N, CA, C and O atoms as a GROMACS GRO file, in nm:
protein
  568
    1MET      N    1   3.084  -0.414   1.756
    1MET     CA    2   3.179  -0.365   1.656
    1MET      C    3   3.172  -0.456   1.533
    1MET      O    4   3.158  -0.578   1.545
    2ALA      N    5   3.181  -0.397   1.417
    2ALA     CA    6   3.169  -0.472   1.292
    2ALA      C    7   3.291  -0.561   1.271
    2ALA      O    8   3.404  -0.523   1.301
    3ASN      N    9   3.265  -0.680   1.218
    3ASN     CA   10   3.376  -0.770   1.189
    3ASN      C   11   3.444  -0.728   1.058
    3ASN      O   12   3.399  -0.635   0.992
    4LYS      N   13   3.550  -0.796   1.023
    4LYS     CA   14   3.630  -0.758   0.906
    4LYS      C   15   3.548  -0.764   0.777
    4LYS      O   16   3.558  -0.675   0.693
    5LYS      N   17   3.466  -0.870   0.762
    5LYS     CA   18   3.385  -0.883   0.640
    5LYS      C   19   3.283  -0.769   0.630
    5LYS      O   20   3.258  -0.717   0.521
    6GLU      N   21   3.225  -0.733   0.744
    6GLU     CA   22   3.127  -0.624   0.743
    6GLU      C   23   3.193  -0.491   0.711
    6GLU      O   24   3.136  -0.410   0.638
    7LYS      N   25   3.312  -0.468   0.764
    7LYS     CA   26   3.385  -0.345   0.732
    7LYS      C   27   3.418  -0.340   0.583
    7LYS      O   28   3.407  -0.234   0.521
    8THR      N   29   3.457  -0.454   0.527
    8THR     CA   30   3.487  -0.460   0.384
    8THR      C   31   3.362  -0.431   0.304
    8THR      O   32   3.367  -0.356   0.206
    9ARG      N   33   3.248  -0.489   0.345
    9ARG     CA   34   3.123  -0.466   0.274
    9ARG      C   35   3.086  -0.318   0.276
    9ARG      O   36   3.044  -0.263   0.174
   10LEU      N   37   3.100  -0.254   0.390
   10LEU     CA   38   3.066  -0.112   0.401
   10LEU      C   39   3.155  -0.025   0.314
   10LEU      O   40   3.108   0.070   0.251
   11LYS      N   41   3.284  -0.056   0.310
   11LYS     CA   42   3.376   0.020   0.225
   11LYS      C   43   3.345  -0.004   0.078
   11LYS      O   44   3.348   0.089  -0.004
   12ALA      N   45   3.316  -0.130   0.043
   12ALA     CA   46   3.283  -0.163  -0.095
   12ALA      C   47   3.153  -0.095  -0.137
   12ALA      O   48   3.142  -0.046  -0.249
   13GLU      N   49   3.057  -0.091  -0.047
   13GLU     CA   50   2.929  -0.025  -0.076
   13GLU      C   51   2.950   0.124  -0.103
   13GLU      O   52   2.897   0.179  -0.199
   14GLU      N   53   3.028   0.187  -0.019
   14GLU     CA   54   3.056   0.330  -0.037
   14GLU      C   55   3.123   0.355  -0.173
   14GLU      O   56   3.087   0.448  -0.244
   15TRP      N   57   3.219   0.272  -0.206
   15TRP     CA   58   3.291   0.288  -0.334
   15TRP      C   59   3.195   0.268  -0.451
   15TRP      O   60   3.194   0.347  -0.545
   16TYR      N   61   3.116   0.163  -0.443
   16TYR     CA   62   3.021   0.131  -0.550
   16TYR      C   63   2.921   0.245  -0.571
   16TYR      O   64   2.893   0.283  -0.685
   17ILE      N   65   2.870   0.298  -0.463
   17ILE     CA   66   2.770   0.405  -0.472
   17ILE      C   67   2.830   0.531  -0.531
   17ILE      O   68   2.768   0.596  -0.615
   18GLU      N   69   2.950   0.566  -0.490
   18GLU     CA   70   3.010   0.692  -0.534
   18GLU      C   71   3.070   0.687  -0.674
   18GLU      O   72   3.083   0.791  -0.739
   19HIS      N   73   3.106   0.568  -0.721
   19HIS     CA   74   3.173   0.556  -0.852
   19HIS      C   75   3.082   0.484  -0.950
   19HIS      O   76   3.081   0.360  -0.956
   20THR      N   77   3.007   0.560  -1.028
   20THR     CA   78   2.909   0.500  -1.119
   20THR      C   79   2.973   0.418  -1.230
   20THR      O   80   2.907   0.331  -1.287
   21ASP      N   81   3.097   0.443  -1.260
   21ASP     CA   82   3.163   0.368  -1.367
   21ASP      C   83   3.223   0.237  -1.318
   21ASP      O   84   3.277   0.160  -1.397
   22CYS      N   85   3.214   0.210  -1.190
   22CYS     CA   86   3.273   0.090  -1.133
   22CYS      C   87   3.173  -0.026  -1.138
   22CYS      O   88   3.059  -0.012  -1.096
   23THR      N   89   3.217  -0.139  -1.190
   23THR     CA   90   3.131  -0.256  -1.201
   23THR      C   91   3.142  -0.344  -1.077
   23THR      O   92   3.230  -0.325  -0.993
   24GLN      N   93   3.051  -0.439  -1.067
   24GLN     CA   94   3.056  -0.532  -0.955
   24GLN      C   95   3.185  -0.615  -0.959
   24GLN      O   96   3.245  -0.643  -0.855
   25ALA      N   97   3.226  -0.653  -1.079
   25ALA     CA   98   3.350  -0.731  -1.093
   25ALA      C   99   3.470  -0.650  -1.044
   25ALA      O  100   3.559  -0.704  -0.978
   26GLN      N  101   3.471  -0.521  -1.076
   26GLN     CA  102   3.581  -0.436  -1.030
   26GLN      C  103   3.580  -0.420  -0.878
   26GLN      O  104   3.685  -0.417  -0.815
   27ILE      N  105   3.461  -0.411  -0.820
   27ILE     CA  106   3.449  -0.403  -0.675
   27ILE      C  107   3.505  -0.530  -0.612
   27ILE      O  108   3.579  -0.524  -0.513
   28ALA      N  109   3.470  -0.646  -0.670
   28ALA     CA  110   3.519  -0.774  -0.617
   28ALA      C  111   3.671  -0.778  -0.620
   28ALA      O  112   3.735  -0.820  -0.523
   29GLU      N  113   3.729  -0.733  -0.730
   29GLU     CA  114   3.875  -0.734  -0.744
   29GLU      C  115   3.939  -0.633  -0.648
   29GLU      O  116   4.038  -0.663  -0.582
   30LEU      N  117   3.881  -0.516  -0.641
   30LEU     CA  118   3.936  -0.408  -0.559
   30LEU      C  119   3.935  -0.443  -0.410
   30LEU      O  120   4.027  -0.408  -0.337
   31PHE      N  121   3.830  -0.512  -0.365
   31PHE     CA  122   3.815  -0.542  -0.222
   31PHE      C  123   3.844  -0.688  -0.189
   31PHE      O  124   3.819  -0.733  -0.077
   32HIS      N  125   3.897  -0.762  -0.287
   32HIS     CA  126   3.942  -0.900  -0.266
   32HIS      C  127   3.831  -0.991  -0.211
   32HIS      O  128   3.850  -1.062  -0.113
   33VAL      N  129   3.717  -0.986  -0.277
   33VAL     CA  130   3.606  -1.075  -0.243
   33VAL      C  131   3.555  -1.141  -0.371
   33VAL      O  132   3.585  -1.096  -0.481
   34ALA      N  133   3.479  -1.246  -0.356
   34ALA     CA  134   3.426  -1.317  -0.471
   34ALA      C  135   3.320  -1.232  -0.542
   34ALA      O  136   3.243  -1.162  -0.476
   35PRO      N  137   3.316  -1.239  -0.675
   35PRO     CA  138   3.214  -1.164  -0.748
   35PRO      C  139   3.070  -1.197  -0.703
   35PRO      O  140   2.985  -1.109  -0.699
   36ASN      N  141   3.045  -1.324  -0.670
   36ASN     CA  142   2.912  -1.361  -0.621
   36ASN      C  143   2.878  -1.291  -0.491
   36ASN      O  144   2.763  -1.256  -0.466
   37THR      N  145   2.979  -1.271  -0.407
   37THR     CA  146   2.958  -1.201  -0.281
   37THR      C  147   2.913  -1.057  -0.306
   37THR      O  148   2.820  -1.008  -0.242
   38VAL      N  149   2.980  -0.992  -0.400
   38VAL     CA  150   2.944  -0.854  -0.433
   38VAL      C  151   2.801  -0.851  -0.488
   38VAL      O  152   2.722  -0.764  -0.451
   39GLY      N  153   2.769  -0.944  -0.576
   39GLY     CA  154   2.633  -0.951  -0.630
   39GLY      C  155   2.529  -0.967  -0.521
   39GLY      O  156   2.423  -0.904  -0.524
   40ASP      N  157   2.560  -1.052  -0.424
   40ASP     CA  158   2.469  -1.071  -0.311
   40ASP      C  159   2.453  -0.941  -0.231
   40ASP      O  160   2.342  -0.904  -0.192
   41TRP      N  161   2.564  -0.873  -0.208
   41TRP     CA  162   2.560  -0.746  -0.133
   41TRP      C  163   2.476  -0.643  -0.208
   41TRP      O  164   2.394  -0.573  -0.148
   42VAL      N  165   2.497  -0.634  -0.339
   42VAL     CA  166   2.425  -0.535  -0.419
   42VAL      C  167   2.274  -0.558  -0.405
   42VAL      O  168   2.199  -0.463  -0.384
   43ARG      N  169   2.231  -0.682  -0.417
   43ARG     CA  170   2.088  -0.713  -0.408
   43ARG      C  171   2.035  -0.696  -0.265
   43ARG      O  172   1.932  -0.633  -0.244
   44LYS      N  173   2.105  -0.752  -0.169
   44LYS     CA  174   2.058  -0.752  -0.030
   44LYS      C  175   2.050  -0.612   0.030
   44LYS      O  176   1.959  -0.582   0.107
   45HIS      N  177   2.145  -0.527  -0.006
   45HIS     CA  178   2.156  -0.394   0.056
   45HIS      C  179   2.116  -0.281  -0.038
   45HIS      O  180   2.142  -0.164  -0.010
   46ASN      N  181   2.052  -0.315  -0.152
   46ASN     CA  182   1.998  -0.215  -0.246
   46ASN      C  183   2.102  -0.113  -0.293
   46ASN      O  184   2.075   0.007  -0.298
   47TRP      N  185   2.220  -0.161  -0.328
   47TRP     CA  186   2.326  -0.069  -0.369
   47TRP      C  187   2.288   0.011  -0.493
   47TRP      O  188   2.322   0.129  -0.503
   48ASP      N  189   2.219  -0.051  -0.588
   48ASP     CA  190   2.185   0.022  -0.711
   48ASP      C  191   2.090   0.137  -0.682
   48ASP      O  192   2.105   0.246  -0.738
   49ASP      N  193   1.992   0.115  -0.595
   49ASP     CA  194   1.901   0.223  -0.558
   49ASP      C  195   1.976   0.334  -0.484
   49ASP      O  196   1.954   0.452  -0.509
   50LYS      N  197   2.066   0.294  -0.395
   50LYS     CA  198   2.145   0.393  -0.320
   50LYS      C  199   2.235   0.472  -0.415
   50LYS      O  200   2.254   0.592  -0.397
   51ARG      N  201   2.290   0.405  -0.514
   51ARG     CA  202   2.376   0.470  -0.613
   51ARG      C  203   2.298   0.575  -0.690
   51ARG      O  204   2.343   0.688  -0.708
   52LEU      N  205   2.180   0.536  -0.737
   52LEU     CA  206   2.096   0.628  -0.813
   52LEU      C  207   2.056   0.747  -0.728
   52LEU      O  208   2.063   0.862  -0.772
   53GLU      N  209   2.013   0.720  -0.605
   53GLU     CA  210   1.973   0.828  -0.516
   53GLU      C  211   2.088   0.924  -0.488
   53GLU      O  212   2.070   1.046  -0.488
   54TYR      N  213   2.206   0.869  -0.465
   54TYR     CA  214   2.323   0.952  -0.437
   54TYR      C  215   2.355   1.045  -0.553
   54TYR      O  216   2.379   1.164  -0.534
   55HIS      N  217   2.356   0.990  -0.674
   55HIS     CA  218   2.399   1.069  -0.790
   55HIS      C  219   2.290   1.158  -0.847
   55HIS      O  220   2.318   1.244  -0.931
   56SER      N  221   2.165   1.139  -0.804
   56SER     CA  222   2.058   1.222  -0.857
   56SER      C  223   2.005   1.322  -0.756
   56SER      O  224   1.910   1.395  -0.785
   57SER      N  225   2.064   1.327  -0.638
   57SER     CA  226   2.015   1.421  -0.538
   57SER      C  227   2.052   1.564  -0.577
   57SER      O  228   2.157   1.586  -0.638
   58PRO      N  229   1.967   1.660  -0.543
   58PRO     CA  230   1.999   1.799  -0.574
   58PRO      C  231   2.133   1.844  -0.514
   58PRO      O  232   2.205   1.922  -0.576
   59VAL      N  233   2.166   1.794  -0.396
   59VAL     CA  234   2.294   1.830  -0.334
   59VAL      C  235   2.409   1.782  -0.421
   59VAL      O  236   2.504   1.856  -0.445
   60ARG      N  237   2.401   1.659  -0.467
   60ARG     CA  238   2.508   1.603  -0.551
   60ARG      C  239   2.517   1.679  -0.684
   60ARG      O  240   2.627   1.707  -0.732
   61ILE      N  241   2.404   1.712  -0.742
   61ILE     CA  242   2.405   1.787  -0.868
   61ILE      C  243   2.470   1.924  -0.847
   61ILE      O  244   2.546   1.970  -0.933
   62LYS      N  245   2.441   1.988  -0.736
   62LYS     CA  246   2.505   2.117  -0.707
   62LYS      C  247   2.656   2.100  -0.691
   62LYS      O  248   2.733   2.185  -0.735
   63GLN      N  249   2.698   1.991  -0.628
   63GLN     CA  250   2.841   1.965  -0.614
   63GLN      C  251   2.907   1.950  -0.752
   63GLN      O  252   3.015   2.003  -0.777
   64ILE      N  253   2.840   1.877  -0.838
   64ILE     CA  254   2.893   1.857  -0.974
   64ILE      C  255   2.903   1.991  -1.046
   64ILE      O  256   3.003   2.018  -1.112
   65LEU      N  257   2.800   2.073  -1.034
   65LEU     CA  258   2.802   2.206  -1.098
   65LEU      C  259   2.915   2.292  -1.041
   65LEU      O  260   2.983   2.363  -1.115
   66GLN      N  261   2.934   2.287  -0.910
   66GLN     CA  262   3.041   2.365  -0.849
   66GLN      C  263   3.178   2.317  -0.894
   66GLN      O  264   3.266   2.398  -0.924
   67ASP      N  265   3.196   2.186  -0.900
   67ASP     CA  266   3.324   2.131  -0.949
   67ASP      C  267   3.350   2.175  -1.093
   67ASP      O  268   3.462   2.211  -1.129
   68GLU      N  269   3.245   2.171  -1.172
   68GLU     CA  270   3.260   2.211  -1.313
   68GLU      C  271   3.289   2.360  -1.323
   68GLU      O  272   3.368   2.402  -1.407
   69PHE      N  273   3.226   2.441  -1.238
   69PHE     CA  274   3.252   2.584  -1.237
   69PHE      C  275   3.399   2.611  -1.208
   69PHE      O  276   3.462   2.692  -1.276
   70ILE      N  277   3.452   2.545  -1.109
   70ILE     CA  278   3.594   2.561  -1.074
   70ILE      C  279   3.682   2.518  -1.191
   70ILE      O  280   3.777   2.587  -1.226
   71TRP      N  281   3.650   2.403  -1.250
   71TRP     CA  282   3.725   2.349  -1.363
   71TRP      C  283   3.730   2.449  -1.479
   71TRP      O  284   3.836   2.476  -1.534
   72VAL      N  285   3.613   2.504  -1.515
   72VAL     CA  286   3.605   2.598  -1.628
   72VAL      C  287   3.670   2.731  -1.591
   72VAL      O  288   3.734   2.793  -1.675
   73SER      N  289   3.655   2.775  -1.465
   73SER     CA  290   3.716   2.903  -1.424
   73SER      C  291   3.868   2.898  -1.423
   73SER      O  292   3.934   3.001  -1.423
   74GLN      N  293   3.924   2.777  -1.424
   74GLN     CA  294   4.069   2.760  -1.430
   74GLN      C  295   4.118   2.756  -1.576
   74GLN      O  296   4.234   2.727  -1.603
   75GLY      N  297   4.026   2.786  -1.668
   75GLY     CA  298   4.065   2.794  -1.809
   75GLY      C  299   4.047   2.665  -1.886
   75GLY      O  300   4.088   2.657  -2.002
   76ASN      N  301   3.988   2.565  -1.826
   76ASN     CA  302   3.966   2.437  -1.894
   76ASN      C  303   3.835   2.437  -1.971
   76ASN      O  304   3.744   2.515  -1.942
   77LYS      N  305   3.827   2.349  -2.069
   77LYS     CA  306   3.706   2.334  -2.148
   77LYS      C  307   3.605   2.253  -2.066
   77LYS      O  308   3.641   2.159  -1.995
   78ALA      N  309   3.477   2.292  -2.077
   78ALA     CA  310   3.371   2.224  -2.001
   78ALA      C  311   3.368   2.076  -2.033
   78ALA      O  312   3.381   2.035  -2.148
   79ARG      N  313   3.350   1.994  -1.928
   79ARG     CA  314   3.345   1.848  -1.943
   79ARG      C  315   3.202   1.797  -1.954
   79ARG      O  316   3.178   1.689  -2.007
   80ILE      N  317   3.108   1.875  -1.903
   80ILE     CA  318   2.968   1.834  -1.905
   80ILE      C  319   2.880   1.947  -1.956
   80ILE      O  320   2.923   2.063  -1.960
   81ASP      N  321   2.759   1.913  -1.995
   81ASP     CA  322   2.662   2.013  -2.038
   81ASP      C  323   2.600   2.074  -1.914
   81ASP      O  324   2.496   2.029  -1.865
   82THR      N  325   2.664   2.178  -1.863
   82THR     CA  326   2.620   2.238  -1.738
   82THR      C  327   2.484   2.304  -1.750
   82THR      O  328   2.408   2.310  -1.654
   83ASP      N  329   2.452   2.355  -1.868
   83ASP     CA  330   2.322   2.418  -1.888
   83ASP      C  331   2.211   2.315  -1.867
   83ASP      O  332   2.113   2.341  -1.796
   84ALA      N  333   2.226   2.198  -1.928
   84ALA     CA  334   2.125   2.093  -1.911
   84ALA      C  335   2.119   2.047  -1.766
   84ALA      O  336   2.010   2.027  -1.712
   85LEU      N  337   2.234   2.030  -1.703
   85LEU     CA  338   2.238   1.985  -1.565
   85LEU      C  339   2.174   2.089  -1.473
   85LEU      O  340   2.105   2.054  -1.377
   86SER      N  341   2.197   2.215  -1.501
   86SER     CA  342   2.138   2.323  -1.422
   86SER      C  343   1.985   2.322  -1.435
   86SER      O  344   1.914   2.342  -1.336
   87LYS      N  345   1.936   2.300  -1.555
   87LYS     CA  346   1.790   2.293  -1.576
   87LYS      C  347   1.730   2.175  -1.502
   87LYS      O  348   1.622   2.186  -1.444
   88ILE      N  349   1.798   2.062  -1.505
   88ILE     CA  350   1.749   1.944  -1.432
   88ILE      C  351   1.746   1.973  -1.283
   88ILE      O  352   1.649   1.938  -1.215
   89ASN      N  353   1.850   2.036  -1.233
   89ASN     CA  354   1.855   2.068  -1.090
   89ASN      C  355   1.742   2.164  -1.052
   89ASN      O  356   1.680   2.148  -0.947
   90ALA      N  357   1.716   2.263  -1.135
   90ALA     CA  358   1.607   2.357  -1.108
   90ALA      C  359   1.473   2.283  -1.104
   90ALA      O  360   1.388   2.314  -1.020
   91SER      N  361   1.454   2.187  -1.192
   91SER     CA  362   1.331   2.108  -1.192
   91SER      C  363   1.319   2.026  -1.064
   91SER      O  364   1.212   2.020  -1.004
   92LEU      N  365   1.429   1.966  -1.022
   92LEU     CA  366   1.428   1.889  -0.897
   92LEU      C  367   1.392   1.977  -0.778
   92LEU      O  368   1.316   1.936  -0.690
   93GLU      N  369   1.446   2.096  -0.776
   93GLU     CA  370   1.418   2.187  -0.664
   93GLU      C  371   1.271   2.228  -0.663
   93GLU      O  372   1.211   2.240  -0.556
   94ARG      N  373   1.212   2.251  -0.783
   94ARG     CA  374   1.069   2.284  -0.789
   94ARG      C  375   0.984   2.169  -0.736
   94ARG      O  376   0.888   2.190  -0.662
   95VAL      N  377   1.019   2.048  -0.774
   95VAL     CA  378   0.946   1.931  -0.727
   95VAL      C  379   0.961   1.916  -0.576
   95VAL      O  380   0.864   1.883  -0.507
   96ASP      N  381   1.081   1.941  -0.524
   96ASP     CA  382   1.105   1.930  -0.380
   96ASP      C  383   1.023   2.030  -0.299
   96ASP      O  384   0.985   2.003  -0.185
   97ARG      N  385   0.995   2.146  -0.359
   97ARG     CA  386   0.920   2.249  -0.287
   97ARG      C  387   0.772   2.216  -0.279
   97ARG      O  388   0.701   2.270  -0.193
   98LYS      N  389   0.723   2.130  -0.367
   98LYS     CA  390   0.582   2.094  -0.365
   98LYS      C  391   0.560   1.985  -0.262
   98LYS      O  392   0.634   1.887  -0.257
   99ALA      N  393   0.458   2.002  -0.182
   99ALA     CA  394   0.425   1.900  -0.082
   99ALA      C  395   0.315   1.810  -0.138
   99ALA      O  396   0.222   1.856  -0.204
  100ASP      N  397   0.328   1.685  -0.110
  100ASP     CA  398   0.230   1.586  -0.150
  100ASP      C  399   0.101   1.610  -0.073
  100ASP      O  400   0.105   1.626   0.049
  101PRO      N  401  -0.014   1.613  -0.140
  101PRO     CA  402  -0.141   1.631  -0.068
  101PRO      C  403  -0.161   1.528   0.044
  101PRO      O  404  -0.226   1.557   0.144
  102TYR      N  405  -0.106   1.411   0.026
  102TYR     CA  406  -0.114   1.308   0.130
  102TYR      C  407  -0.045   1.357   0.258
  102TYR      O  408  -0.092   1.329   0.369
  103VAL      N  409   0.065   1.429   0.243
  103VAL     CA  410   0.136   1.483   0.359
  103VAL      C  411   0.048   1.587   0.429
  103VAL      O  412   0.039   1.588   0.551
  104TYR      N  413  -0.015   1.674   0.350
  104TYR     CA  414  -0.107   1.772   0.409
  104TYR      C  415  -0.218   1.702   0.485
  104TYR      O  416  -0.251   1.741   0.597
  105ALA      N  417  -0.277   1.600   0.425
  105ALA     CA  418  -0.388   1.528   0.489
  105ALA      C  419  -0.345   1.468   0.621
  105ALA      O  420  -0.417   1.478   0.721
  106ARG      N  421  -0.228   1.404   0.623
  106ARG     CA  422  -0.178   1.344   0.747
  106ARG      C  423  -0.157   1.450   0.855
  106ARG      O  424  -0.194   1.431   0.971
  107MET      N  425  -0.097   1.562   0.815
  107MET     CA  426  -0.070   1.668   0.912
  107MET      C  427  -0.199   1.729   0.966
  107MET      O  428  -0.210   1.754   1.086
  108LEU      N  429  -0.296   1.752   0.877
  108LEU     CA  430  -0.422   1.809   0.923
  108LEU      C  431  -0.497   1.713   1.014
  108LEU      O  432  -0.559   1.756   1.111
  109LYS      N  433  -0.492   1.585   0.983
  109LYS     CA  434  -0.558   1.487   1.069
  109LYS      C  435  -0.492   1.485   1.207
  109LYS      O  436  -0.559   1.479   1.309
  110GLU      N  437  -0.359   1.490   1.207
  110GLU     CA  438  -0.285   1.494   1.333
  110GLU      C  439  -0.320   1.621   1.412
  110GLU      O  440  -0.338   1.617   1.533
  111LEU      N  441  -0.330   1.732   1.340
  111LEU     CA  442  -0.368   1.858   1.405
  111LEU      C  443  -0.508   1.849   1.463
  111LEU      O  444  -0.531   1.891   1.577
  112ASP      N  445  -0.603   1.794   1.387
  112ASP     CA  446  -0.739   1.778   1.436
  112ASP      C  447  -0.742   1.691   1.562
  112ASP      O  448  -0.812   1.723   1.658
  113ASN      N  449  -0.666   1.582   1.561
  113ASN     CA  450  -0.661   1.495   1.679
  113ASN      C  451  -0.603   1.569   1.800
  113ASN      O  452  -0.652   1.554   1.912
  114PHE      N  453  -0.500   1.647   1.776
  114PHE     CA  454  -0.437   1.724   1.884
  114PHE      C  455  -0.536   1.825   1.942
  114PHE      O  456  -0.553   1.834   2.063
  115ILE      N  457  -0.601   1.901   1.853
  115ILE     CA  458  -0.696   2.003   1.900
  115ILE      C  459  -0.813   1.939   1.973
  115ILE      O  460  -0.861   1.992   2.073
  116SER      N  461  -0.860   1.823   1.923
  116SER     CA  462  -0.976   1.758   1.986
  116SER      C  463  -0.947   1.715   2.129
  116SER      O  464  -1.040   1.703   2.210
  117GLN      N  465  -0.821   1.691   2.162
  117GLN     CA  466  -0.787   1.656   2.300
  117GLN      C  467  -0.797   1.777   2.392
  117GLN      O  468  -0.819   1.763   2.512
  118ILE      N  469  -0.780   1.894   2.334
  118ILE     CA  470  -0.783   2.017   2.414
  118ILE      C  471  -0.923   2.080   2.411
  118ILE      O  472  -0.977   2.120   2.514
  119ASN      N  473  -0.978   2.087   2.289
  119ASN     CA  474  -1.108   2.152   2.273
  119ASN      C  475  -1.185   2.083   2.160
  119ASN      O  476  -1.174   2.123   2.044
  120PRO      N  477  -1.261   1.980   2.193
  120PRO     CA  478  -1.331   1.902   2.090
  120PRO      C  479  -1.424   1.986   2.003
  120PRO      O  480  -1.433   1.962   1.882
  121LYS      N  481  -1.492   2.082   2.060
  121LYS     CA  482  -1.584   2.168   1.983
  121LYS      C  483  -1.507   2.246   1.878
  121LYS      O  484  -1.549   2.252   1.762
  122PHE      N  485  -1.396   2.305   1.917
  122PHE     CA  486  -1.316   2.383   1.822
  122PHE      C  487  -1.261   2.292   1.712
  122PHE      O  488  -1.257   2.332   1.595
  123ALA      N  489  -1.218   2.173   1.747
  123ALA     CA  490  -1.169   2.077   1.647
  123ALA      C  491  -1.277   2.046   1.546
  123ALA      O  492  -1.250   2.039   1.426
  124ALA      N  493  -1.400   2.026   1.594
  124ALA     CA  494  -1.512   1.998   1.503
  124ALA      C  495  -1.539   2.117   1.412
  124ALA      O  496  -1.576   2.100   1.296
  125ASP      N  497  -1.520   2.237   1.465
  125ASP     CA  498  -1.540   2.358   1.383
  125ASP      C  499  -1.430   2.373   1.276
  125ASP      O  500  -1.456   2.423   1.167
  126CYS      N  501  -1.308   2.330   1.310
  126CYS     CA  502  -1.194   2.345   1.218
  126CYS      C  503  -1.192   2.241   1.106
  126CYS      O  504  -1.145   2.269   0.995
  127THR      N  505  -1.241   2.122   1.133
  127THR     CA  506  -1.229   2.011   1.039
  127THR      C  507  -1.282   2.045   0.900
  127THR      O  508  -1.214   2.013   0.802
  128PRO      N  509  -1.400   2.107   0.885
  128PRO     CA  510  -1.446   2.140   0.749
  128PRO      C  511  -1.349   2.232   0.674
  128PRO      O  512  -1.333   2.220   0.552
  129PHE      N  513  -1.286   2.324   0.747
  129PHE     CA  514  -1.190   2.414   0.683
  129PHE      C  515  -1.064   2.339   0.641
  129PHE      O  516  -1.004   2.370   0.538
  130HIS      N  517  -1.025   2.242   0.721
  130HIS     CA  518  -0.908   2.161   0.685
  130HIS      C  519  -0.936   2.082   0.557
  130HIS      O  520  -0.849   2.068   0.471
  131LYS      N  521  -1.058   2.031   0.546
  131LYS     CA  522  -1.094   1.957   0.424
  131LYS      C  523  -1.095   2.050   0.303
  131LYS      O  524  -1.051   2.011   0.195
  132LEU      N  525  -1.145   2.170   0.321
  132LEU     CA  526  -1.143   2.268   0.212
  132LEU      C  527  -1.000   2.303   0.172
  132LEU      O  528  -0.968   2.314   0.053
  133PHE      N  529  -0.915   2.322   0.271
  133PHE     CA  530  -0.775   2.354   0.242
  133PHE      C  531  -0.707   2.240   0.166
  133PHE      O  532  -0.632   2.264   0.072
  134LEU      N  533  -0.733   2.118   0.208
  134LEU     CA  534  -0.675   2.002   0.140
  134LEU      C  535  -0.721   1.997  -0.006
  134LEU      O  536  -0.640   1.972  -0.095
  135GLN      N  537  -0.848   2.021  -0.030
  135GLN     CA  538  -0.897   2.022  -0.168
  135GLN      C  539  -0.831   2.135  -0.248
  135GLN      O  540  -0.798   2.118  -0.365
  136HIS      N  541  -0.811   2.249  -0.184
  136HIS     CA  542  -0.742   2.362  -0.248
  136HIS      C  543  -0.601   2.322  -0.289
  136HIS      O  544  -0.558   2.353  -0.401
  137ARG      N  545  -0.527   2.255  -0.201
  137ARG     CA  546  -0.389   2.212  -0.232
  137ARG      C  547  -0.388   2.110  -0.346
  137ARG      O  548  -0.301   2.114  -0.433
  138ILE      N  549  -0.485   2.020  -0.345
  138ILE     CA  550  -0.494   1.920  -0.453
  138ILE      C  551  -0.520   1.990  -0.586
  138ILE      O  552  -0.460   1.955  -0.687
  139ASP      N  553  -0.608   2.088  -0.584
  139ASP     CA  554  -0.638   2.162  -0.708
  139ASP      C  555  -0.516   2.239  -0.758
  139ASP      O  556  -0.494   2.248  -0.879
  140LEU      N  557  -0.438   2.294  -0.666
  140LEU     CA  558  -0.317   2.366  -0.706
  140LEU      C  559  -0.213   2.274  -0.769
  140LEU      O  560  -0.143   2.314  -0.862
  141GLU      N  561  -0.204   2.152  -0.721
  141GLU     CA  562  -0.105   2.056  -0.772
  141GLU      C  563  -0.147   2.001  -0.909
  141GLU      O  564  -0.062   1.956  -0.987
  142ALA      N  565  -0.277   2.004  -0.938
  142ALA     CA  566  -0.326   1.945  -1.064
  142ALA      C  567  -0.292   2.028  -1.184
  142ALA      O  568  -0.327   1.991  -1.296
   0.00000   0.00000   0.00000
């Protein structure tokens, strides 16, 4: 079970990641720890990377768009440029749908190894086609 300091660190990390406007000094004050401690936590546990990942994920962007939709549908003036945010989200989704050729290569190699354990001749026959397919995917991505 986590000790009190570890529980505090985890709560502070969650707050820091979710609240982009919150500084390390504010985290220290809010959670009653020394500013140097917060700085150490940020570096040791990659809080800045986690913060960026959290706020730039397609899921988070969709949440922001939905919140804004509700806000505007209640008769309020838009707080963010939803058109720009929507375009960014669409771009992220397109990138997410593309598979890295390296991933294809790893999968095909794994498939070749699997087939070779069952039928080595068939695996040898398939390998040239797998290489052609990989080149095809690389050409499509270019």
